[in-house]
C-alpha positions as CSV (number, residue, x, y, z in Angstrom):
1,M,51.3,174.9,-116.3
2,F,53.1,177.5,-114.9
3,V,54.9,180.9,-116.2
4,I,58.1,179.6,-117.8
5,C,56.6,176.6,-119.3
6,I,53.7,179.0,-121.2
7,F,56.6,181.4,-122.1
8,L,58.5,178.4,-123.9
9,L,55.7,177.2,-125.6
10,Q,54.4,180.5,-126.6
11,S,57.9,181.2,-128.5
12,G,58.0,178.0,-129.8
13,V,61.5,177.3,-127.9
14,I,62.1,173.6,-127.5
15,K,65.4,172.2,-127.4
16,T,65.9,168.9,-126.6
17,M,69.4,167.7,-124.9
18,A,70.8,165.1,-122.7
19,M,70.3,167.5,-119.6
20,M,68.1,165.7,-117.2
21,A,70.3,164.5,-115.0
22,K,71.9,167.8,-114.6
23,M,68.5,169.1,-113.9
24,R,67.6,166.4,-111.7
25,S,71.0,166.9,-109.5
26,L,69.6,170.4,-108.5
27,A,66.1,168.7,-106.7
28,P,67.4,168.6,-103.4
29,A,68.2,172.3,-103.2
30,F,64.9,173.0,-105.2
31,I,62.7,171.6,-102.5
32,I,64.9,172.8,-99.8
33,T,63.5,176.6,-98.8
34,V,66.6,179.2,-99.4
35,G,67.0,181.1,-96.3
36,A,65.7,180.8,-92.8
37,L,62.5,181.6,-92.7
38,F,60.7,179.4,-95.4
39,V,60.2,175.5,-95.6
40,L,58.8,174.9,-98.8
41,F,56.6,171.8,-98.9
42,M,54.0,170.1,-100.5
43,V,50.1,170.2,-99.5
44,I,48.6,167.0,-98.9
45,S,45.1,166.7,-98.9
46,D,43.7,165.3,-95.5
47,S,41.2,162.7,-95.0
48,N,39.1,163.6,-92.5
49,V,37.2,159.9,-91.6
50,L,38.5,160.0,-88.4
51,E,36.8,163.4,-87.1
52,A,33.4,162.4,-89.4
53,L,33.4,159.2,-87.0
54,G,34.3,161.0,-83.9
55,G,37.6,160.3,-83.8
56,R,40.8,162.7,-82.8
57,S,41.5,165.1,-85.0
58,N,43.9,164.5,-87.7
59,D,45.7,168.2,-87.0
60,V,48.8,168.3,-84.8
61,G,48.0,171.9,-84.3
62,S,46.6,175.4,-85.8
63,I,48.4,178.7,-86.6
64,N,45.5,181.5,-86.3
65,G,43.0,179.2,-87.1
66,V,44.9,177.7,-89.8
67,N,45.3,173.6,-89.2
68,I,48.6,171.9,-89.4
69,S,47.9,168.6,-90.6
70,Y,49.8,165.5,-88.9
71,R,50.4,164.3,-92.5
72,E,51.8,168.1,-93.5
73,Y,54.0,168.2,-90.5
74,Q,55.3,164.8,-90.9
75,F,56.0,165.6,-94.5
76,V,58.3,168.6,-93.4
77,L,59.9,166.4,-90.3
78,D,60.7,163.7,-93.2
79,Q,62.0,166.4,-95.4
80,Q,64.4,167.6,-92.8
81,R,65.7,164.4,-91.4
82,E,66.6,163.8,-95.2
83,T,68.2,166.9,-95.5
84,Q,70.2,166.2,-92.5
85,K,71.1,162.4,-93.4
86,Q,72.7,163.9,-97.2
87,Q,74.3,167.0,-95.2
88,T,76.2,164.5,-92.2
89,G,75.8,161.2,-93.8
90,E,74.1,160.4,-90.2
91,D,70.5,159.7,-88.6
92,I,69.1,161.8,-85.9
93,P,70.4,160.4,-82.7
94,D,67.1,158.7,-80.4
95,D,67.9,161.1,-77.7
96,Q,67.8,164.3,-80.1
97,W,64.3,163.3,-81.7
98,D,62.6,165.9,-79.4
99,Q,64.8,168.9,-80.1
100,F,64.8,167.9,-84.0
101,R,60.9,168.3,-83.9
102,E,60.4,171.1,-82.0
103,Q,63.3,172.9,-84.2
104,V,60.9,171.6,-87.5
105,W,57.6,172.5,-85.7
106,E,59.2,176.3,-85.1
107,T,60.6,176.6,-88.7
108,L,56.9,175.7,-89.4
109,V,55.0,178.3,-87.3
110,T,57.4,180.6,-88.6
111,Q,56.4,180.2,-92.3
112,K,52.7,180.0,-91.6
113,L,52.9,183.3,-89.8
114,L,55.1,184.6,-92.7
115,E,52.5,183.2,-95.5
116,Q,49.5,184.9,-93.0
117,E,51.5,188.1,-93.0
118,I,52.1,188.7,-96.7
119,E,48.3,187.7,-97.2
120,R,47.5,190.4,-94.4
121,L,50.0,193.0,-96.3
122,G,48.8,192.0,-99.8
123,V,52.3,191.2,-101.0
124,T,52.0,189.7,-104.4
125,V,54.7,188.4,-107.0
126,S,53.3,188.0,-110.7
127,D,54.5,185.8,-113.6
128,E,56.1,188.5,-115.1
129,E,58.4,189.2,-111.9
130,I,59.0,185.0,-112.2
131,K,60.1,184.9,-115.8
132,D,62.5,188.0,-115.3
133,I,64.2,186.3,-112.2
134,I,64.7,183.2,-114.1
135,L,65.4,184.4,-117.4
136,G,67.4,187.6,-116.5
137,D,70.7,188.8,-116.8
138,N,71.6,187.3,-113.0
139,P,69.5,184.2,-112.6
140,P,69.5,183.1,-108.5
141,E,72.5,181.5,-107.6
142,F,70.9,178.4,-106.9
143,L,70.2,177.8,-110.1
144,K,73.6,179.1,-111.6
145,Q,75.8,177.1,-109.7
146,N,75.4,174.0,-112.0
147,F,76.3,175.8,-114.8
148,I,80.0,177.1,-113.7
149,D,82.5,176.5,-115.8
150,S,86.1,174.7,-114.9
151,T,87.1,179.0,-114.9
152,G,84.4,179.9,-112.8
153,T,82.3,181.4,-115.7
154,F,78.4,180.7,-116.1
155,N,77.8,178.9,-118.9
156,R,74.2,180.6,-120.0
157,Q,74.0,178.1,-123.4
158,L,73.5,175.4,-120.9
159,Y,71.6,177.0,-118.6
160,E,68.9,178.1,-120.9
161,Q,68.7,174.5,-122.6
162,A,68.2,173.2,-119.5
163,L,65.2,175.4,-118.8
164,F,63.7,174.7,-122.5
165,D,64.5,171.0,-122.4
166,P,60.6,169.6,-122.0
167,Q,61.8,166.6,-119.8
168,N,62.8,168.9,-117.1
169,T,59.1,170.8,-117.0
170,E,58.3,169.2,-113.7
171,I,61.7,170.3,-111.7
172,L,61.0,173.6,-113.7
173,I,57.7,174.2,-112.0
174,Q,59.3,173.5,-108.4
175,V,61.9,176.4,-109.2
176,E,59.2,178.7,-110.0
177,E,57.6,178.0,-106.6
178,Q,61.0,178.3,-104.9
179,V,61.7,181.7,-106.8
180,R,58.2,182.7,-106.1
181,Q,58.8,182.2,-102.4
182,Q,61.9,184.0,-102.3
183,R,60.7,186.8,-103.9
184,L,57.6,187.2,-101.4
185,T,60.1,187.4,-98.7
186,E,62.1,190.0,-100.2
187,K,59.2,191.9,-101.0
188,L,57.8,191.1,-97.3
189,Q,61.7,191.9,-96.2
190,S,61.5,195.3,-98.0
191,L,58.0,196.7,-96.5
192,L,59.1,195.8,-92.7
193,L,62.7,197.1,-92.9
194,A,62.0,200.3,-94.6
195,S,62.0,202.0,-91.4
196,V,65.4,200.8,-90.5
197,T,67.7,203.4,-91.1
198,V,71.5,204.5,-89.4
199,N,72.5,208.1,-89.2
200,E,75.7,210.0,-89.3
201,D,76.1,210.3,-85.3
202,E,76.0,206.2,-85.1
203,I,78.3,205.8,-87.8
204,L,80.7,208.5,-86.3
205,R,80.4,206.9,-82.8
206,K,81.3,203.0,-83.8
207,F,84.1,204.7,-86.0
208,K,85.2,206.4,-82.5
209,E,84.7,203.3,-80.5
210,Q,87.0,201.2,-82.6
211,N,89.6,204.2,-83.6
212,I,90.1,206.5,-81.2
213,F,92.4,205.7,-78.3
214,A,93.1,207.3,-75.1
215,T,95.9,207.1,-72.0
216,A,94.7,208.0,-68.3
217,N,95.9,207.9,-64.7
218,Y,93.5,207.5,-62.5
219,A,92.8,206.8,-58.3
220,A,90.6,204.0,-57.8
221,F,88.4,204.1,-54.8
222,P,87.1,200.7,-54.6
223,V,84.2,199.9,-52.1
224,S,86.1,196.6,-51.0
225,M,88.3,199.0,-48.7
226,I,85.6,200.1,-47.1
227,S,84.9,197.4,-44.3
228,D,81.3,196.7,-43.4
229,S,81.8,198.6,-39.8
230,A,82.3,201.9,-41.3
231,V,78.7,201.5,-42.9
232,V,76.0,201.9,-40.9
233,V,72.6,200.3,-42.1
234,T,68.9,201.2,-40.6
235,E,66.1,199.4,-41.3
236,E,65.0,202.8,-42.9
237,D,68.1,202.4,-44.9
238,M,66.5,199.1,-46.0
239,K,63.3,200.3,-46.5
240,N,64.0,203.1,-48.5
241,Y,66.4,200.8,-50.7
242,Y,63.3,198.2,-51.5
243,E,61.4,201.2,-52.3
244,E,63.3,203.0,-54.6
245,N,63.9,199.6,-56.3
246,L,60.9,197.7,-56.4
247,D,60.9,197.3,-59.9
248,R,64.0,194.6,-58.8
249,Y,61.5,192.3,-56.8
250,K,58.8,192.1,-58.9
251,I,58.0,188.7,-60.0
252,N,55.9,187.4,-62.7
253,A,53.1,184.7,-62.2
254,Q,54.9,181.4,-61.2
255,R,54.3,177.6,-61.1
256,K,55.8,174.7,-59.2
257,F,55.5,171.0,-59.8
258,R,55.2,167.9,-58.0
259,F,56.6,165.3,-60.2
260,V,57.1,161.6,-60.5
261,L,60.1,160.4,-63.0
262,F,60.2,157.1,-65.2
263,I,64.1,157.3,-66.1
264,N,64.5,155.7,-69.7
265,Q,67.2,153.0,-69.2
266,P,68.0,149.1,-70.2
267,S,66.4,146.7,-68.3
268,A,67.5,143.7,-67.0
269,A,66.4,142.0,-70.0
270,D,68.2,144.3,-72.7
271,T,71.4,143.4,-70.6
272,S,70.5,139.8,-70.9
273,L,69.4,140.6,-74.6
274,V,73.3,141.8,-75.3
275,L,75.1,138.9,-73.8
276,R,73.2,135.9,-75.4
277,N,73.8,138.0,-78.8
278,L,77.4,138.1,-77.9
279,E,77.7,134.5,-76.9
280,N,76.3,133.7,-80.1
281,V,78.7,135.5,-81.3
282,K,81.8,134.1,-79.4
283,E,80.5,130.6,-80.8
284,I,80.6,132.1,-84.4
285,V,84.0,133.4,-84.1
286,T,85.6,130.8,-82.3
287,T,84.4,128.1,-84.9
288,D,85.0,130.1,-87.8
289,T,88.3,130.7,-89.4
290,S,87.5,133.8,-91.0
291,D,89.6,136.9,-90.0
292,F,88.6,138.6,-86.8
293,K,88.4,141.9,-88.2
294,S,85.5,141.1,-90.5
295,F,83.5,139.6,-87.6
296,V,83.9,142.9,-85.7
297,E,82.8,144.9,-89.0
298,I,79.7,142.8,-88.8
299,Y,79.1,142.7,-84.9
300,S,80.8,145.7,-83.3
301,A,78.9,149.2,-82.7
302,Q,82.7,149.9,-82.6
303,P,84.9,150.2,-85.6
304,Y,87.8,147.7,-85.8
305,S,91.2,148.8,-84.1
306,L,94.0,146.8,-82.6
307,D,94.7,148.7,-79.5
308,T,97.6,148.2,-76.9
309,V,96.5,148.7,-73.4
310,G,97.3,148.5,-69.7
311,I,95.2,146.1,-67.3
312,S,92.9,149.4,-66.0
313,A,91.1,149.4,-69.2
314,F,89.3,146.0,-68.5
315,S,86.6,145.6,-65.8
316,T,87.2,143.4,-63.0
317,T,85.5,140.4,-64.7
318,A,87.3,141.2,-67.8
319,I,90.7,141.2,-65.7
320,E,90.5,137.6,-64.0
321,Q,89.9,136.0,-67.6
322,I,92.9,138.1,-69.8
323,K,95.1,137.4,-66.8
324,D,94.7,133.6,-67.7
325,A,94.1,133.7,-71.1
326,N,96.8,132.7,-74.0
327,N,97.1,134.3,-77.2
328,G,94.4,134.0,-79.8
329,D,91.8,133.4,-76.8
330,I,88.6,134.9,-76.7
331,I,87.5,136.2,-73.4
332,G,83.8,137.1,-72.6
333,P,81.5,138.5,-72.9
334,V,82.5,140.9,-70.4
335,Q,81.9,144.4,-69.1
336,S,83.3,146.9,-71.0
337,P,83.5,151.0,-71.0
338,G,81.3,150.8,-74.4
339,G,78.5,148.1,-73.0
340,F,79.5,144.5,-73.0
341,A,82.5,143.2,-75.4
342,L,84.5,140.1,-76.6
343,Y,88.2,140.6,-76.8
344,R,90.8,138.5,-78.9
345,L,93.8,138.5,-77.3
346,I,96.8,139.0,-79.6
347,D,99.7,139.3,-77.3
348,V,101.2,140.5,-73.8
349,I,103.9,142.5,-73.9
350,P,106.2,144.3,-71.3
351,S,105.5,147.7,-70.1
352,S,107.6,150.2,-68.3
353,D,104.4,151.9,-66.6
354,K,103.7,149.8,-63.9
355,M,100.2,149.7,-62.5
356,V,98.5,149.2,-59.3
357,R,95.4,148.1,-57.7
358,A,95.2,149.2,-54.3
359,S,92.2,149.4,-51.4
360,H,92.5,151.9,-48.5
361,I,90.5,152.7,-45.7
362,L,90.9,156.4,-44.9
363,I,90.5,157.7,-41.1
364,S,89.8,161.8,-40.9
365,K,86.8,161.9,-39.0
366,K,87.7,162.4,-35.3
367,E,88.2,165.8,-33.3
368,N,92.2,166.0,-33.8
369,E,95.1,164.3,-35.4
370,Q,96.1,162.2,-32.4
371,A,92.4,160.6,-32.3
372,N,92.6,160.3,-36.2
373,L,96.0,158.0,-35.5
374,D,94.5,156.3,-32.6
375,E,92.1,155.3,-34.5
376,A,93.8,154.3,-37.5
377,N,96.1,152.2,-35.2
378,R,92.8,150.1,-33.2
379,I,91.8,149.3,-37.1
380,Y,95.1,148.5,-38.2
381,D,95.5,145.6,-35.1
382,E,92.1,144.3,-36.2
383,L,93.4,143.8,-39.7
384,I,96.6,142.1,-38.5
385,N,94.5,139.7,-36.6
386,G,92.4,138.6,-39.6
387,A,89.7,141.1,-39.2
388,D,88.0,141.4,-42.8
389,F,89.3,144.4,-45.0
390,N,86.0,144.9,-47.1
391,L,84.0,145.2,-43.9
392,L,86.6,147.4,-41.8
393,A,86.3,149.7,-44.9
394,A,83.0,150.0,-45.3
395,E,82.1,150.6,-41.5
396,N,84.9,153.1,-41.1
397,S,86.4,154.6,-44.1
398,G,85.9,158.6,-44.7
399,D,86.3,157.8,-48.6
400,P,82.5,157.0,-49.3
401,G,83.1,156.6,-53.2
402,S,85.9,153.5,-51.8
403,A,84.0,152.4,-49.1
404,A,81.3,151.4,-50.9
405,R,83.6,149.1,-52.7
406,G,85.3,147.9,-49.9
407,G,88.0,150.2,-49.6
408,D,89.1,149.2,-53.5
409,L,90.5,151.9,-55.8
410,G,90.6,149.8,-58.4
411,W,93.7,149.7,-61.1
412,F,96.3,153.2,-61.3
413,G,99.6,154.4,-62.3
414,K,102.5,156.2,-60.9
415,G,101.3,159.9,-59.8
416,A,98.0,159.4,-60.1
417,M,97.7,159.8,-56.3
418,V,99.3,162.0,-53.7
419,K,102.9,161.5,-53.5
420,E,103.2,159.7,-50.1
421,F,99.8,157.6,-51.4
422,D,101.6,156.4,-54.8
423,E,105.1,155.8,-53.2
424,A,103.2,153.4,-50.4
425,C,101.4,151.6,-53.4
426,F,104.2,151.5,-55.8
427,S,106.8,150.0,-53.1
428,G,104.6,148.0,-50.9
429,N,104.1,144.0,-51.4
430,L,101.2,142.3,-52.9
431,N,98.3,141.8,-50.3
432,E,100.3,143.2,-47.5
433,I,98.4,145.2,-44.6
434,Q,100.5,148.5,-44.5
435,K,100.7,150.5,-41.3
436,P,98.7,153.5,-41.1
437,L,100.2,156.5,-43.7
438,K,99.3,160.1,-43.5
439,T,98.8,162.2,-46.0
440,N,96.7,165.9,-46.3
441,F,93.8,163.8,-46.4
442,G,94.4,162.2,-43.3
443,Y,95.4,158.5,-42.2
444,H,95.4,155.6,-44.5
445,I,95.5,151.5,-44.1
446,I,96.5,150.3,-47.4
447,K,96.6,147.0,-49.1
448,V,98.1,146.6,-52.7
449,T,95.6,143.8,-54.0
450,G,97.1,143.8,-57.8
451,Q,100.2,144.2,-59.5
452,S,100.8,144.4,-63.2
453,D,103.9,145.4,-65.7
454,S,102.3,144.3,-68.7
455,K,100.2,145.5,-71.6
456,Y,97.5,143.7,-73.9
457,V,97.1,143.7,-77.2
458,I,93.7,143.0,-78.1
459,E,90.7,143.0,-80.8
460,Q,87.4,143.8,-79.5
461,I,83.7,143.2,-80.4
462,V,81.3,146.0,-78.7
463,N,78.2,145.9,-78.1
464,P,76.2,148.7,-75.7
465,V,73.4,148.1,-73.6
466,T,70.7,150.2,-74.9
467,Q,66.8,150.8,-73.8
468,S,64.7,148.5,-76.5
469,A,61.8,149.6,-77.7
470,A,59.8,147.0,-75.6
471,T,61.1,148.4,-72.7
472,R,60.6,151.8,-73.6
473,D,57.1,151.1,-74.3
474,E,56.8,149.5,-70.6
475,N,58.2,152.3,-68.9
476,Y,55.5,154.4,-70.6
477,N,52.8,152.3,-70.0
478,A,53.9,152.1,-66.1
479,A,54.0,155.8,-66.3
480,S,50.5,156.0,-68.0
481,D,49.0,154.0,-65.3
482,F,50.6,155.8,-62.5
483,S,49.0,159.2,-64.3
484,Y,45.6,157.3,-64.4
485,L,45.8,156.3,-60.7
486,A,47.3,159.5,-59.2
487,E,44.2,161.1,-60.8
488,K,41.9,159.2,-59.2
489,N,43.1,158.2,-56.1
490,G,45.4,160.9,-55.4
491,F,49.1,161.6,-56.4
492,D,50.8,161.0,-52.8
493,K,48.7,157.7,-52.2
494,E,49.8,155.9,-55.4
495,A,53.5,157.5,-55.5
496,E,53.8,155.6,-52.2
497,L,51.9,152.5,-52.9
498,L,53.9,152.1,-56.4
499,G,57.1,153.2,-54.2
500,H,58.1,156.4,-56.6
501,T,60.0,158.8,-55.6
502,I,58.3,162.2,-55.5
503,S,60.2,165.1,-56.4
504,E,59.6,169.2,-56.8
505,T,60.8,171.9,-59.2
506,P,61.5,175.6,-57.8
507,P,59.4,177.9,-59.3
508,F,59.4,178.9,-63.1
509,Q,57.9,181.7,-65.1
510,E,55.6,181.1,-68.4
511,N,58.2,182.3,-70.3
512,S,61.0,179.9,-68.8
513,P,63.0,178.3,-71.0
514,S,63.1,175.3,-69.2
515,I,62.1,173.6,-66.2
516,S,64.9,173.0,-63.2
517,G,65.0,169.1,-63.3
518,L,63.0,168.6,-65.9
519,G,64.7,170.3,-69.0
520,V,63.3,172.1,-72.2
521,N,59.5,171.4,-72.4
522,K,57.1,173.9,-73.5
523,R,54.1,171.7,-73.6
524,L,54.7,171.2,-69.6
525,V,55.3,174.8,-68.7
526,K,52.3,175.2,-70.8
527,F,50.2,173.0,-68.9
528,A,51.4,174.2,-65.5
529,F,49.8,177.9,-67.0
530,E,46.4,176.3,-68.3
531,N,45.5,174.1,-65.4
532,S,44.8,174.7,-61.4
533,V,46.9,173.8,-58.4
534,N,46.5,169.6,-57.8
535,T,45.9,169.1,-61.4
536,V,47.9,165.9,-62.2
537,S,49.2,165.8,-66.0
538,E,49.2,162.7,-68.5
539,V,52.5,161.5,-69.8
540,F,54.9,164.1,-70.9
541,K,58.3,163.0,-72.7
542,V,61.8,164.3,-71.1
543,Q,65.2,164.6,-71.7
544,Q,65.5,161.7,-69.2
545,G,62.4,159.6,-70.2
546,F,58.7,160.2,-69.0
547,V,57.3,162.2,-66.6
548,V,53.8,162.7,-64.5
549,V,53.4,166.4,-62.6
550,Q,51.4,167.6,-60.3
551,I,50.4,171.6,-60.2
552,S,51.8,171.8,-56.8
553,E,51.8,175.6,-56.4
554,S,50.5,178.7,-58.0
555,I,52.5,182.5,-57.6
556,P,50.7,185.2,-58.3
557,E,52.2,188.1,-60.2
558,G,53.4,190.8,-57.8
559,F,56.6,191.5,-55.8
560,R,58.6,190.0,-53.1
561,E,57.8,190.7,-49.7
562,Y,60.1,193.1,-47.8
563,K,60.6,190.1,-45.2
564,E,61.6,187.2,-47.8
565,V,64.6,189.7,-49.2
566,E,65.1,191.2,-45.7
567,M,68.7,190.2,-45.5
568,Q,69.5,190.8,-49.3
569,L,68.4,194.1,-48.6
570,K,71.2,194.8,-45.5
571,Q,73.7,194.2,-48.1
572,L,72.4,196.0,-51.1
573,A,71.8,199.1,-49.0
574,G,75.2,198.6,-47.1
575,T,76.7,198.4,-50.5
576,Q,75.2,201.7,-51.7
577,K,76.4,203.5,-48.6
578,K,79.8,202.1,-49.3
579,F,79.8,203.9,-52.6
580,E,78.7,207.0,-51.1
581,E,81.5,207.1,-48.8
582,A,83.5,206.3,-51.6
583,E,82.1,209.1,-53.6
584,R,82.7,211.5,-50.6
585,L,86.1,210.4,-50.2
586,A,87.1,210.6,-53.7
587,G,85.7,214.2,-53.9
588,E,87.3,215.0,-50.6
589,L,90.7,213.8,-51.6
590,S,90.6,215.5,-55.2
591,E,89.7,219.0,-53.1
592,K,92.9,218.8,-50.9
593,T,95.3,218.0,-53.5
594,G,94.5,220.4,-55.7
595,G,93.4,217.4,-58.6
596,D,96.7,216.1,-58.3
597,L,96.5,212.3,-58.1
598,G,100.3,212.1,-57.0
599,K,100.0,213.4,-53.7
600,I,96.4,210.8,-52.7
601,T,98.6,207.9,-51.7
602,A,100.3,210.0,-49.3
603,L,97.1,210.9,-47.7
604,D,95.1,207.8,-47.9
605,P,97.8,204.7,-48.5
606,R,94.5,202.8,-49.3
607,I,94.0,204.6,-52.3
608,L,96.4,203.4,-55.5
609,V,97.1,205.5,-58.5
610,N,97.8,203.6,-61.5
611,N,98.0,204.1,-65.5
612,T,95.4,202.4,-67.9
613,G,97.8,201.9,-70.6
614,R,96.5,202.8,-74.2
615,F,92.4,201.6,-74.2
616,N,89.5,202.5,-76.4
617,Y,85.8,201.1,-75.6
618,Q,86.7,197.2,-77.2
619,T,89.4,197.4,-74.7
620,S,89.8,195.9,-71.0
621,I,91.9,197.8,-68.8
622,P,94.2,196.3,-66.4
623,N,92.4,196.4,-63.0
624,I,89.3,197.8,-64.4
625,G,88.0,195.5,-66.9
626,K,85.4,196.6,-69.7
627,D,83.6,199.5,-67.0
628,Y,81.9,201.5,-69.6
629,G,81.3,204.1,-67.0
630,F,85.3,204.4,-66.3
631,I,85.8,204.6,-70.5
632,D,83.1,207.2,-71.2
633,A,83.9,209.3,-68.6
634,A,87.7,209.3,-69.9
635,F,86.5,209.8,-73.5
636,S,84.5,212.8,-72.5
637,L,87.4,215.0,-71.1
638,E,89.9,217.1,-72.6
639,K,93.8,216.0,-72.7
640,N,95.2,217.2,-69.0
641,Q,91.8,217.6,-67.5
642,L,90.7,216.0,-64.4
643,S,87.3,214.2,-63.8
644,E,85.0,215.0,-61.0
645,P,84.1,211.3,-59.1
646,V,83.3,208.9,-61.8
647,R,80.8,205.6,-60.6
648,G,82.2,202.5,-62.1
649,V,81.4,199.0,-61.5
650,K,83.9,198.7,-58.5
651,G,83.9,202.0,-56.8
652,F,84.5,205.3,-57.7
653,Y,87.6,206.9,-59.8
654,L,89.0,210.1,-60.3
655,I,91.1,210.0,-63.8
656,H,93.1,212.5,-65.5
657,L,93.5,212.5,-69.3
658,I,96.9,212.0,-70.5
659,E,96.2,211.5,-74.0
660,K,93.4,211.2,-76.3
661,T,93.9,210.3,-80.1
662,K,92.4,212.7,-83.1
663,L,89.8,211.5,-85.1
664,D,91.5,210.6,-88.8
665,S,89.0,212.1,-91.4
666,A,90.4,210.3,-94.0
667,A,90.4,207.4,-92.0
668,Y,86.5,207.7,-91.5
669,N,85.6,208.8,-95.0
670,L,87.3,205.4,-96.0
671,Q,85.3,203.1,-93.6
672,S,82.3,204.8,-93.1
673,G,80.6,202.8,-95.7
674,T,81.5,199.5,-94.2
675,L,80.6,200.6,-90.8
676,R,77.4,201.9,-92.3
677,N,76.4,198.8,-94.0
678,N,77.1,196.4,-90.8
679,L,75.3,198.4,-88.2
680,L,72.3,198.3,-90.9
681,Q,72.6,194.4,-91.0
682,A,72.7,194.4,-87.0
683,K,69.6,196.7,-86.9
684,K,67.7,194.6,-89.5
685,N,68.6,191.3,-88.0
686,A,67.5,192.7,-84.6
687,F,64.2,194.3,-85.9
688,V,63.4,190.9,-87.7
689,N,63.8,189.0,-84.6
690,Q,62.1,191.1,-82.2
691,W,59.3,191.1,-84.9
692,L,59.1,187.4,-85.2
693,T,58.9,187.3,-81.7
694,T,56.3,190.1,-81.1
695,L,54.1,188.4,-84.2
696,K,54.3,184.8,-82.1
697,E,53.2,186.4,-79.2
698,K,50.3,187.6,-80.3
699,S,49.5,184.8,-82.4
700,D,47.1,182.0,-81.5
701,I,49.4,179.0,-82.0
702,V,47.9,175.7,-80.9
703,D,50.5,172.6,-80.1
704,N,48.8,169.2,-80.4
705,R,51.7,167.3,-81.3
706,Y,51.4,165.1,-78.1
707,M,48.5,163.0,-79.1
708,F,50.6,162.1,-82.1
709,Y,54.2,161.8,-80.6
710,A,54.0,160.4,-77.2
711,Y,57.7,159.7,-77.4
């Protein structure tokens, strides 16, 4: 029996009352850990029968040798899934399951590491502390929240009655455990953050950054005004730059993959299933006299709506059917933006928004305008003499998108196209081949294939076409078969035999958050750095589906070769010389004008003198931006002082400080407490994040979840 239960029995205080519902309403909060560091969960014992029989382990991983069982991980996964459903009213979407599992895993890893650190550092919480927290003057907020009355006052009497009710014993045990975990976390944080402090100089600097303003005139010497021909970059300059900035060209160990991707997408069978289902629904709807809305609620993936739409809202097949339909007819199943649909036509009404459907052949490939016009006229003549528009468009049009559809642009309203093209389409006759029309894209031969000035009032039942479990299994099995055969017979050979396309990733590092072309997948990165070149992987789940990879290259840690970055070095060394020239020019003109910025433009018209306006550290200065080199230099000056040449992001500056506000001691004294707290909190957050990152990097974390979750 836990400490409060013992305390209650020893004190002989047993007060029975109808508070069970009140306490049970708190139960979800009791089993969800407060704060981001802990996830409270039951420890469920695992059977080791499979391991005893030589089967696979029941553990999904381990943290510094401490195993995490499949049941333990799955329990937390289910808990967090339920929490998500309670908070959002929706389950985890299929395409977000990988990310969700990863988040839960990271939380669980963090919890285990913190538990180990708590044990290593000897942090404990006594039963007496738990009792004092729960029965103290200021109980935890999550306990108090359901005992606040309409005036916002905490009802202590009801709270204690609920605590002392023996029917609430099990919930109270959960409360005590949660309070214990909270207190352990607080003690660990106190221990870790004891050395984090904020000194007076930091507070004063932050205050000045927010409250001290300045105004200055400046002369800008941007490197952009110096032409490439004005500086000479030698081989020696480039080599010196390379040696002086060698750290820029340091590369960590990298790997590359060749891979075959098995994309998860609906199969023909999945599409046929949706069509068959909608055919059955159509039969029911046609023969049943119930309101169409009731069928939408039962059979549609989208909620009911009564829509008034133009003809462009329908697919080509739907248009062919709906134009000949009568009010009340059921059209479909036909393709729709959401998959396939059944439409019920309520009414056809006139519309002032005329729409047309047109096809075109664009000629824009020739060496000059006259050649394009001659080619357009030649094709026009062929069309007038009976040539097939679709075929000539596919063979000749410079618009590849519409050319693949025989020149078809689909339906569109006024203003959707460039002016000349728009006018030709909306004034042209139906099915007439128009003479070549010139726009800024080239010459167009236009054929208007449809016209509509109607809108359609419809109801619809929409079924999306999604990948079925059977199709996903087939895709996974295809990937698994390829992995086996590729390892046995060769990656390239099997890919060619099976007709698979091989792609390759760019190099990636061990700490890369994602792999180009494959997305975020820590297991893939781990595989790359734990295996040798040419190793073929098992099947990995990625965002697009499944992938089988082969390690194609191992790039050791080192520096990029001089020859590899030679062109880049020429540009960078040139930019450095331009900065040197800008600095020289700024110093020379400052000396010649005796520090009078107003005289500089007369000596060199390229140099502009401007005023900053009022600015501080949080201001973006016009034409300069947030350039802290400029801002630091400006605030270091005294009133009416001129700076030496100051290097900024875009070049060099001469700065003449006009005004700088003084420190308001009263305001500083008023704000310093808040500033201290904000700075301290920011430091603490940064410290904890860095501590956790370092802790994870130094720990032995084994992740074998792939053995249990193929997809």
